[in-house]
C-alpha positions in Angstrom: -4.8 3.1 -17.4 -4.1 -0.6 -15.0 -6.5 -1.3 -12.7 -6.7 -4.0 -9.9 -9.1 -6.2 -8.5 -10.3 -8.3 -5.7 -12.4 -11.4 -5.5 -15.6 -10.6 -3.2 -17.3 -14.0 -3.0 -18.1 -14.4 -7.3 -17.4 -10.9 -8.0 -14.5 -9.4 -8.7 -14.7 -5.3 -7.7 -12.1 -2.9 -8.8 -9.4 -1.1 -6.0 -10.4 1.9 -5.5 -7.9 4.7 -4.2 -8.6 8.0 -3.7 -5.5 10.2 -4.5 -3.4 11.2 -1.7 -4.2 14.5 -0.8 -2.9 17.0 2.2 -5.2 16.8 4.8 -5.3 20.6 6.0 -7.6 20.6 9.3 -11.0 21.7 8.7 -13.3 24.3 11.2 -16.4 24.8 12.3 -18.0 25.8 9.4 -15.9 23.2 7.2 -18.1 20.9 9.3 -21.3 22.6 8.5 -20.7 22.7 4.9 -20.1 19.1 4.7 -22.8 18.8 6.5 -25.1 20.8 4.5 -23.9 19.0 1.4 -24.2 15.6 2.5 -28.1 16.3 3.9 -29.5 18.9 0.9 -27.1 18.2 -2.3 -25.7 15.1 -2.1 -24.8 14.6 -5.5 -22.3 17.1 -5.4 -21.2 16.1 -2.3 -20.4 12.9 -4.2 -18.9 14.6 -7.1 -16.2 16.4 -4.9 -16.0 13.2 -2.6 -14.8 10.9 -5.9 -13.1 13.2 -7.8 -11.5 14.5 -4.6 -11.9 17.9 -4.3 -13.7 17.2 -1.1 -11.5 18.4 1.5 -9.9 21.2 -0.2 -13.5 22.6 -0.7 -14.6 22.3 3.3 -11.0 23.9 3.5 -11.8 26.4 1.2 -15.2 27.6 2.9 -13.4 27.1 6.3 -10.9 30.0 5.4 -13.0 32.3 3.8 -16.1 32.1 6.2 -13.4 32.6 9.2 -12.1 36.1 6.8 -15.6 37.3 6.2 -16.6 36.7 9.1 -14.2 39.1 10.9 -14.5 41.6 8.4 -18.0 41.8 8.9 -17.8 42.1 12.2 -15.2 45.2 11.9 -17.3 46.9 9.7 -20.0 46.8 12.5 -18.1 47.8 14.6 -17.6 50.6 13.0 -20.8 51.5 11.9 -21.7 51.1 15.6 -19.5 53.2 17.1 -18.3 49.9 19.6 -15.4 51.2 20.3 -12.2 50.4 23.3 -13.9 53.7 25.5 -16.9 51.6 25.2 -15.1 48.8 26.5 -13.5 50.7 29.6 -16.7 52.4 30.7 -19.3 49.7 30.4 -18.1 46.3 29.8 -21.2 44.8 29.7 -22.7 46.8 27.1 -19.7 46.2 25.1 -20.1 42.8 25.7 -24.2 43.0 24.6 -23.1 45.1 21.4 -20.1 42.5 20.5 -22.1 39.2 20.7 -25.1 40.4 18.3 -22.5 41.9 16.5 -20.8 38.2 16.0 -24.0 36.6 15.8 -25.0 38.6 13.2 -22.1 38.7 11.0 -22.0 34.7 11.7 -25.6 34.6 10.2 -25.1 36.1 7.3 -21.3 34.3 6.4 -23.6 30.9 6.9 -26.8 32.1 4.7 -23.7 33.8 1.9 -21.1 30.6 1.6 -22.4 27.7 3.6 -25.9 27.1 2.8 -26.0 27.6 -0.8 
């Protein structure tokens, strides 16, 4: 393995380049996870960053959160009886219940996947 160096004043600094990886879009939950890792788990953040696995980790967390929120939302809708019939009869009540379900599902996912 050959390492190249750059002259910086009196010092030789190794030219470190991260491996090229496919850049997939990271959504809200990936960015929240990144902020959490930077602030509360700096060693893990540095390890993922230096190994080139950070972006993939954030993408996987974002996808897992999105899928989990959708699943929890569907389960809560069935359990609490939030149906299209309710939407047709009382839209305001339907919106209130759906907002409540969405907020609770997001809170569950944030605690399970992002802030752990």
